[in-house]
DODRENLO-181589 format. One line per field, with one value per residue (C-alpha): residue number from 1; x, y, z. Coordinates in nm, 4 decimals, always signed. Last residue first. Example, Ala and Ser with C-alpha at 12.3 -4.5 7.8 and 13.67 -1.06 7.14 Angstrom:
<pts>
n (2:1)
xx (+1.3670:+1.2300)
yy (-0.1060:-0.4500)
zz (+0.7140:+0.7800)
</pts>
This chain:
<pts>
n (291:290:289:288:287:286:285:284:283:282:281:280:279:278:277:276:275:274:273:272:271:270:269:268:267:266:265:264:263:262:261:260:259:258:257:256:255:254:253:252:251:250:249:248:247:246:245:244:243:242:241:240:239:238:237:236:235:234:233:232:231:230:229:228:227:226:225:224:223:222:221:220:219:218:217:216:215:214:213:212:211:210:209:208:207:206:205:204:203:202:201:200:199:198:197:196:195:194:193:192:191:190:189:188:187:186:185:184:183:182:181:180:179:178:177:176:175:174:173:172:171:170:169:168:167:166:165:164:163:162:161:160:159:158:157:156:155:154:153:152:151:150:149:148:147:146:145:144:143:142:141:140:139:138:137:136:135:134:133:132:131:130:129:128:127:126:125:124:123:122:121:120:119:118:117:116:115:114:113:112:111:110:109:108:107:106:105:104:103:102:101:100:99:98:97:96:95:94:93:92:91:90:89:88:87:86:85:84:83:82:81:80:79:78:77:76:75:74:73:72:71:70:69:68:67:66:65:64:63:62:61:60:59:58:57:56:55:54:53:52:51:50:49:48:47:46:45:44:43:42:41:40:39:38:37:36:35:34:33:32:31:30:29:28:27:26:25:24:23:22:21:20:19:18:17:16:15:14:13:12:11:10:9:8:7:6:5:4:3:2:1)
xx (-1.4524:-1.0717:-1.0424:-1.2682:-1.0342:-0.7328:-0.9150:-1.0259:-0.6677:-0.5408:-0.7962:-0.7199:-0.3465:-0.4223:-0.6518:-0.3761:-0.1345:-0.3919:-0.4489:-0.0743:-0.0623:-0.2746:+0.0424:+0.0880:+0.1723:+0.1582:-0.0143:-0.3511:-0.5022:-0.2899:-0.5869:-0.5250:-0.3727:-0.5380:-0.7047:-0.6899:-0.8142:-0.8808:-0.7276:-0.5099:-0.2753:-0.1302:-0.1307:+0.0810:+0.1078:+0.3993:+0.2646:+0.4988:+0.7140:+1.0011:+1.2561:+1.0012:+0.8579:+1.2057:+1.2988:+0.9832:+1.0604:+1.4020:+1.2703:+1.0064:+1.2860:+1.4936:+1.1916:+1.1103:+0.8497:+0.6373:+0.3613:+0.3497:+0.4556:+0.6050:+0.3141:+0.3950:+0.2132:+0.0907:+0.1254:+0.0119:+0.1688:+0.4802:+0.4952:+0.4851:+0.7796:+0.9757:+0.9038:+1.0251:+1.3363:+1.3952:+1.4511:+1.3498:+1.0385:+1.0855:+0.7095:+0.7198:+0.9423:+0.6943:+0.3992:+0.1270:+0.2005:-0.0470:-0.3121:-0.5205:-0.8837:-1.1308:-1.2692:-1.0777:-0.7643:-0.8257:-0.8906:-0.5825:-0.3559:-0.4771:-0.4264:-0.0681:+0.0007:-0.0977:-0.3986:-0.4049:-0.6499:-0.5070:-0.3181:-0.4623:-0.2723:-0.4301:-0.1246:+0.1389:+0.3221:+0.2676:+0.0953:-0.2451:-0.1814:+0.1046:+0.2740:-0.0450:-0.2431:+0.0588:+0.0645:-0.3009:-0.2272:-0.2740:-0.3943:-0.6745:-0.8693:-1.1890:-1.1387:-0.7813:-0.8751:-1.1654:-0.9324:-0.6889:-0.9768:-1.0965:-0.7339:-0.7132:-0.9657:-1.3376:-1.4615:-1.8104:-2.1270:-2.2273:-1.9822:-2.2274:-2.2015:-1.8273:-1.7404:-2.0753:-2.2194:-1.8812:-1.8425:-1.4903:-1.3825:-1.0102:-0.9615:-0.6793:-0.9173:-1.1466:-0.8664:-0.8276:-1.2053:-1.2189:-0.9265:-1.1038:-1.4284:-1.2409:-1.0748:-1.4165:-1.5334:-1.2191:-1.2783:-1.6300:-1.5423:-1.2480:-1.4651:-1.7112:-1.4462:-1.4783:-1.8558:-1.8048:-1.5981:-1.8431:-2.1333:-1.9586:-2.0690:-1.7176:-1.5860:-1.2243:-1.0808:-0.7773:-0.6574:-0.4006:-0.1991:-0.0714:+0.2115:+0.2763:+0.5988:+0.5661:+0.9081:+1.0455:+0.8832:+0.5456:+0.4634:+0.1365:-0.1589:-0.3993:-0.6100:-0.6456:-0.9430:-1.0316:-1.3110:-1.1783:-1.3506:-1.3182:-1.3971:-1.6563:-1.8230:-2.1647:-2.0466:-1.7758:-2.0384:-2.2028:-1.8676:-1.7966:-2.1277:-2.0529:-1.7093:-1.7962:-1.8749:-1.5600:-1.4034:-1.0740:-0.9114:-1.0536:-0.8965:-1.1190:-0.9414:-0.9026:-0.9126:-0.8912:-0.7579:-0.7974:-0.7751:-1.1464:-1.2457:-1.0587:-1.2336:-1.5747:-1.4725:-1.3573:-1.6685:-1.8820:-1.7025:-1.7501:-1.4409:-1.2521:-1.0728:-1.0256:-1.2561:-1.5975:-1.5026:-1.3052:-0.9523:-0.7561:-0.4759:-0.5016:-0.4581:-0.4554:-0.3019:-0.3733:-0.0917:+0.0274:-0.3217:-0.2776:-0.4768)
yy (+8.3801:+8.3833:+8.3223:+8.0196:+7.8757:+7.9161:+7.7517:+7.4663:+7.4139:+7.4158:+7.1549:+6.9400:+6.9476:+6.8435:+6.5646:+6.4444:+6.4235:+6.2339:+5.9922:+5.9302:+5.8696:+5.5603:+5.3778:+5.2216:+4.8512:+4.7160:+4.3764:+4.5126:+4.5218:+4.3345:+4.1229:+3.7472:+3.5927:+3.2703:+3.4356:+3.8107:+3.9577:+4.3286:+4.6360:+4.7300:+5.0263:+4.8993:+5.2277:+5.5111:+5.8703:+6.0952:+6.4462:+6.7072:+6.9544:+6.9277:+6.7724:+6.5411:+6.4276:+6.3711:+6.1574:+5.9481:+5.9195:+5.7676:+5.5315:+5.4022:+5.3501:+5.1521:+4.9358:+4.8434:+5.0663:+4.9011:+4.7964:+5.1497:+5.3350:+5.6804:+5.8400:+6.2095:+6.5025:+6.8616:+6.9547:+7.3149:+7.4158:+7.5411:+7.1981:+7.0395:+7.2499:+7.1629:+6.7933:+6.8047:+6.9946:+6.7186:+6.4701:+6.1268:+6.0695:+5.7345:+5.6779:+5.3594:+5.5435:+5.8335:+5.6041:+5.8761:+6.2464:+6.3798:+6.6521:+6.7248:+6.7896:+7.0767:+7.0230:+7.3308:+7.1636:+6.8490:+7.0335:+7.2530:+6.9524:+6.7961:+7.1279:+7.1576:+6.7925:+6.8770:+6.7061:+6.3735:+6.1836:+5.8366:+5.7010:+5.4181:+5.0904:+4.8151:+4.7382:+4.7884:+5.1223:+5.1411:+4.8307:+4.6998:+4.4272:+4.1830:+4.2895:+4.4281:+4.1125:+3.9031:+4.0754:+3.9866:+3.6207:+3.3398:+3.5538:+3.5326:+3.2828:+3.4812:+3.5326:+3.6519:+3.9010:+4.0215:+4.0678:+4.2701:+4.4750:+4.5696:+4.6436:+4.8898:+5.1164:+5.1929:+5.4224:+5.3335:+5.4819:+5.1626:+4.8756:+4.6743:+4.9275:+4.8761:+4.5113:+4.3381:+4.5056:+4.5177:+4.1416:+4.0814:+3.9889:+3.9829:+3.9779:+4.2348:+4.5015:+4.4049:+4.4797:+4.8272:+4.8799:+4.7813:+5.0110:+5.3011:+5.2276:+5.2223:+5.5538:+5.7049:+5.5844:+5.7214:+6.0563:+6.0865:+5.9777:+6.2154:+6.5029:+6.4339:+6.4950:+6.8745:+6.8392:+6.6146:+6.8814:+7.1598:+6.9464:+6.8777:+6.5459:+6.3965:+6.6859:+6.5703:+6.4423:+6.2956:+6.3519:+6.1336:+6.2674:+6.0278:+6.1117:+5.9946:+6.1149:+6.3111:+6.1817:+6.5238:+6.6980:+6.8490:+6.6020:+6.4173:+6.3743:+6.0983:+6.1728:+5.9354:+6.0008:+6.0030:+6.0177:+5.8762:+5.5706:+5.4855:+5.1159:+4.9918:+4.7405:+4.9046:+5.2647:+5.1886:+5.0459:+5.3879:+5.5489:+5.2862:+5.3494:+5.7218:+5.6776:+5.4666:+5.7534:+5.9443:+5.9237:+5.9930:+5.6626:+5.5274:+5.6314:+5.4820:+5.5575:+5.3236:+5.3364:+5.0928:+4.7989:+4.4612:+4.2213:+4.1378:+4.5044:+4.5921:+4.3001:+4.4394:+4.7871:+4.6667:+4.4509:+4.7576:+4.9570:+4.6737:+4.4601:+4.3990:+4.7280:+4.9196:+5.2171:+5.1922:+4.8307:+4.9535:+5.0878:+5.1298:+5.3661:+5.4898:+5.1662:+5.2099:+5.0519:+5.0840:+4.9530:+5.3044:+5.3689:+5.1186:+4.7958)
zz (-0.9542:-0.9615:-0.5880:-0.6250:-0.8902:-0.6614:-0.3706:-0.5959:-0.7141:-0.3551:-0.2473:-0.5517:-0.4796:-0.1202:-0.2420:-0.4738:-0.1810:+0.0260:-0.2603:-0.2841:+0.0936:+0.0236:-0.0777:-0.4242:-0.4096:-0.7644:-0.7718:-0.6587:-1.0065:-1.2587:-1.3650:-1.3768:-1.6890:-1.8056:-2.1033:-2.0563:-1.7282:-1.6887:-1.8520:-1.5547:-1.5920:-1.2621:-1.0790:-0.9523:-0.8410:-0.7477:-0.6861:-0.8300:-0.6399:-0.8898:-0.6547:-0.4942:-0.8274:-0.9711:-0.6683:-0.6979:-1.0687:-0.9994:-0.7307:-0.9729:-1.2268:-0.9752:-0.8921:-1.2567:-1.4241:-1.6969:-1.4538:-1.3144:-0.9979:-1.0599:-1.2494:-1.2646:-1.1049:-1.1236:-1.4919:-1.5531:-1.8855:-1.7032:-1.5401:-1.8865:-1.9991:-1.6851:-1.7332:-2.0933:-1.9798:-1.7256:-2.0074:-1.8835:-2.0928:-2.2643:-2.3033:-2.0970:-1.8485:-1.8248:-1.7426:-1.7355:-1.6794:-1.4222:-1.4530:-1.1383:-1.2245:-1.1904:-1.5399:-1.6578:-1.5184:-1.7246:-2.0514:-1.9917:-1.9350:-2.2598:-2.4412:-2.3132:-2.3987:-2.7591:-2.9112:-3.0875:-3.3056:-3.3427:-3.6420:-3.8581:-3.8843:-4.0929:-4.3117:-4.0366:-4.0133:-3.6360:-3.5043:-3.6112:-3.8685:-3.8217:-3.4980:-3.3440:-3.4082:-3.3070:-2.9675:-2.9119:-2.9827:-3.2343:-3.5234:-3.7825:-3.5724:-3.5300:-3.1563:-3.2120:-3.4832:-3.2670:-2.9678:-3.1781:-3.3161:-2.9679:-2.8727:-3.1588:-2.9902:-2.9784:-2.6994:-2.5831:-2.7277:-2.9035:-2.8763:-3.0829:-3.3652:-3.3898:-3.3332:-3.3265:-3.6318:-3.8038:-3.7788:-3.9021:-4.2532:-4.3152:-4.6898:-4.6644:-4.7971:-4.5102:-4.2663:-4.4139:-4.3981:-4.0314:-3.9499:-4.1235:-3.9373:-3.6082:-3.6937:-3.7617:-3.4209:-3.2577:-3.4330:-3.2946:-2.9411:-2.9184:-3.0442:-2.7614:-2.4960:-2.5076:-2.4772:-2.1767:-2.0041:-2.0857:-1.9631:-1.6323:-1.4838:-1.4760:-1.2692:-1.2769:-0.9499:-1.1286:-1.4867:-1.6606:-1.9533:-2.2185:-2.4573:-2.8116:-2.9733:-3.2960:-3.4101:-3.5021:-3.2073:-3.1264:-2.8512:-2.8958:-2.6625:-2.5640:-2.2555:-1.9613:-1.7310:-1.3635:-1.1071:-0.7813:-0.6354:-0.2640:-0.2155:+0.0334:-0.1977:-0.2338:-0.2077:-0.4628:-0.6960:-0.7106:-0.7877:-1.0537:-1.2289:-1.2187:-1.3782:-1.6810:-1.9192:-1.8276:-2.1740:-2.3543:-2.2571:-1.9336:-1.6049:-1.3342:-1.0085:-0.7154:-0.3356:-0.0419:-0.2394:-0.0707:-0.3646:-0.3453:-0.3085:-0.6270:-0.7990:-0.7042:-0.8150:-1.1562:-1.1936:-1.1228:-1.3935:-1.6442:-1.6864:-2.0125:-2.0669:-2.3923:-2.3369:-2.1689:-2.1009:-1.8017:-1.7588:-1.4349:-1.3328:-0.9740:-0.7831:-0.4056:-0.0970:+0.2744:+0.4953:+0.5851:+0.7198:+0.9999:+1.0024)
</pts>
């Protein structure tokens, strides 16, 4: 097999945030579908990365330490924006300390959502839902699954439409930082910051890209489950013109019901990993020069 036939998936979530699979299960499934490299990009945490790296040695899959940080544009609509980070130093104490605030506020948010649902006479098992998750990141998807499992809704989408979506009775906003701060956190951890799913977030204004590049952005996610082929082509062109790495992934959260995981269904070439490695090498050289 030639290298151009190697494929990767650089946007995958585990049960350490809002995914279904454990880190090892993610790696095992990646091996089954023939992926040569993946990245674990859980929301606001790197707690599942080391387990995945160890599993990668077992199953022969290259695992890149990653993360997905939640940010918010300072505009009229306060638009949500996600920043991916690749090759972050997931063992860095300073990095993990900076992430600890996300964990604390997500737990408080979960408690607020639980209490709002309770006020609606929806009684979920708090022990199993919040405390049972333990140190992992708690999100709305956990509540959506609990609502479905307990018969309050007939689907995940209905849970968001009736209770958990924006302006719905159990909605509680996330804790956000600015995109500039998210980019800074990733770079300080030795990582490569990349704008996640720009089409999904309706980011097509080149001035937004230019501002993010000035803040240190190094890539944009061109391949994504929400990007039709012509949109992928558009972002590949933007990446080339703006000297950004074009990355991609399925944004896989695991299997739901009869639906198979999205992993491996979006064909992202291995050359993306090589481009990220080159950005990482240059960043490390720059940081070493500053020491």
